[in-house]
N, C-alpha and C positions, 0 to 999 in steps of 0.2 A: 436347211433344217429348222432354223428359227422361224422362217416365214410360214412353214406348214404347221407349226405347233398350234397357233390360234385356230386354224381350220380344223385340225384333229379334235381339239377341245370342243369346237362348235358342233361337230358331228355327235360327240358324246352328249353334249347338251341337248341336241335335237332328239336323240334316242330317249334321253331322260324325260323330256316333255311328253313324248308319245306314250311311254309306259306309265309314268306317274299320273299324268292327267287322265289317262284311261282308267286308272284304278280309284280315283277320288270319288267317282259316282257311287261305288260300292261303300267307301268309307263314310260318305254323307248318309247313305241309307242306314248304316249301322249306328252312327252317332245319333240319329233321330230317334233311336229306340228309347233313350232316356233324357236327351238334351233338347230343350225347346228350339224352334227354328232360329229365332234371332240370336240365341246364344251359340248355336253351332257356327253361324257365320261370324258373329262378333268376336268370340273367343279365338277363333281361327286367325282372323286378320290382325287382331290386336297382338296376339302372341308373336306372329311372324313379323309384324311391324316393329315391335319393341326389340326383338332379337336382331333384326337387320339394322335398325337405327343404332343399337349398341355396337355392332360390328363397324359401322361407318365412323362412329365417334372414336372407337378404340384404334382404328387404323389411320386416324388423322384426316379422314376425308370430310368429316363434318356433315351437316344437314343443309338442305336448301334454304336460301334466304327467305325472310318473312314475306317479301312481296310475292313469292311463289306459293304461299300456303293456301290462299283461296282457290287458285286453279287446281292445285293438287287435291284439295278437299272435294271440289266439284268432280274431278276425275275419279276419286275414290267412291263418291256417291254413284256415279254412272256405271263404273265397271265392277266394283266390289259389292255394292249394296244392291243395285238393280241387276247387274250382270250376273253376280253370284248368289246374292240373297234370294232372288226369285227362283233360282234353280233349287236351292235348299228347300224353299217353301213347296215347290212343285213335287219334290221327291217324297212328300208325305202321301201322294196319291198316284204318282207315276213311277213305274219300275226304273231302276238305275240304268239298265241297258237302253230302254226306250228314251230316257232323258238324254242320253248321249247321242242317240240317233237324231232326236229333234234339235239338239244344239247344232248339228251339222247344217241346219238351215241358215246359219249366220251369214254366209255369202249372199243369200237372197236379200236379206235386210240391208247388207252393205251396199248392194247394187241400188236398192230403193232409196236409201238415205243419200248416197252420192248423187243420184238423179235429182233429188230435191234441192241440193245445194246450188248456189250461184255458179254458172258455167259448168254444171254437172253434165256428164255424158248422156246422150240420148239412148233409149232402149233400142236394141236391134232385134231382129226376128230370133236370132240365136239366144239372146239373153231372156227374151220373153218366153221362149220355149222351155228354157231351163227353169224359170220361175214357175211356169204352169206345171211342169213335171214334179217339182219339189213340193209345191203346195197340194198337188193331187195326192202325194204320198201322205201328207198330214191328214187329208180328208179320209183316205182309206183307213188310217189309224184310228181316228176318233168317231167315224160315222156310226158304228154299232152303239157306242156309249151315248151318242147324241139322240139316236132314234129309240133306243130301249128305255131311256130315262132312268129314274132311280137316283138316290143320293150318291151312291158310289160312282155311277157313270157320270153324274153331274160334276162331282169333284175331280174326276179324271180329266174332263174337258177344261175345268178351271186350271188344273195343273199344266195342261198343254198350252193354254193361253199364257200362263205365267212364264213358261219357258221361252215362248216367242217374245214376250216383253223383255226377258233377260237378254235375248239376242240383240234386241233393239238397243238396250242400254249399253251393251258391250260395243256395238258398232258405233254409236254416237260418241262414246268415250274414246274409242280408237281414233275416230275422225277428229275429235277435239284435240287429242294429244298430238296428232300430226300437224295441226295448224296453229298451235300455241307453244310458246317457250315454256319448258318445264324444268329448266336447269341443264347444266352441262354434263351431269353424271346421272344416268338412268337409274342406277342402284340407290343413290341417295333419294331421288324423287320417289321411287317405288316404296322405299322404307316409310317415308312420311305419308304417302298415299294410303298405305296399309293402316298406319296408326290412326289417321283421320277417319277412315271407314270403320275401324274397330270402335272408336269413340262413339260415332253416330249409331252403330248397331247396338252397342251395349247400353247406350242411353235409351234407345227405343225399347230394349229388353227390360230395362228397369221400370220404365213407364208402364209397360204391359204386365208387370208383375211376374216375369218369367223366372226370376231367381228362386222363387218359392217352389217351382216345379222341377228345379234342376236336381238330378241325381246321376250317379255314375255307376257303371259296372266295368269289369275289366275290358269288355269288348268296346264300350263307348269311350273309355279312357284311351285305349289303343287307337281307335278311329280318330279322335280329336287330335292326338299327338301326330298322327300320320298326316292329317289335313293341314295342321299348322306348320310342321317341319318339312315334310316331303312335298305336299301339295302346294303350299304357299311360298315358303322360304326357298326351297331347293328348285322346284319346277318353274316358279315364276322367274327366278334369277336366271335359270338355264334358258328360258324362252327369250329373255332380254339379250343374253349373250349370243344365242343362235341367230336372231334376226340381225345382229350387228355384223356377223361374219359369214352368213350363208345366204344364198338367194331366197327372197321371200316366198317364191313359188314352191321351193323345196320345204321350207319350214311350215308352210300352210298345209302340207300333207298330214300334219298331226290331226286335223279335223276329220280325216277319213280313218285314221288308225285308232284314235280314242274310242269311237263307238264299237269297233270290233272287240277291243279288250273289255270294255264295259259290259257289252252283251254277253260275252263268254263268261265273265266272272259272275254276273247276275244270275245266269242260268245254272252255272255249276255250284256256286256257293250259297245263293239265296233262293234257289228253286223258282226263279222268275220264269213266266211262260214265254215260249218262243214258237209262235204259231206261223202257219203259212201266210196269214194276213199281215202279221208283223214283219215277216221277211220281205213280202212284196212291197209294203210301205217303205221299208228301209232302202230297198233297191231304187224305188222312185225318188226318194230324198237324195240318195247318193248320186244318182244319174243327173238330177237337176243341179245339185251342187257342183258336180264336175263340169257341166256345160257352162254355168254362170262363172265359176272360178276360172276355168280355162279361158273364157272370153276376157275376164278381167286381167289375166296375166298377159294375153296377147295384145 
């Protein structure tokens, strides 16, 4: 009975990650209505980091030692600033559902980054086929905007590029975390990682003069609270717990479930377009992701 409890909680954590991270794209889109980009990301991570740090201190677990602060700050830069901040930036120009679909290309970048590392695995015909399929999906998605021109189309392409850079940042951060000591308690490390990324983002927002443009409505307050509490504090912690107690290939399925939720919510609540071209591009991206991801697991 006791042995099955952590696993039962891990399945609940996994479902939480699938549902909550699938809804954060909608929340980001709503928050951007009145909150500048750097403040959406900065306030989110700072709030979550301060709350989690407080919980660690209150429960006697403490925070990581000072020798780990620099690696955690670097990890915060890669995963929370590049990995998440670029997503927030992109959602000014790319619909929330499409953003989630494009984030599903993360396994492609993971395969490329791992290949560039010393003793990295060589590409196989299977992995190259998956990469080609996935990137053809991106081309199908952005080709009309690239050929038609115009400011709107140009910024859409910039948004798509920003999302791919976000994927690269997340992958490099994940790879760095696997290869470096970041403390014996992942929750303590995550708390400080969030605080450091919050400090960097809020400093950048201050230098950019974003506080003068900040305003709130009931919608954007609700969105920011949701991103900080549910998206960062709850879902991030749930993800850490799930990967500790469940097979990684099972937990990685969230990458397929999140876009379905995001696309559905974007279409239903924000009237975002869902054309045959978008659906075809999504199928190509998911097919490529499955081929590359399935190869990585095997």
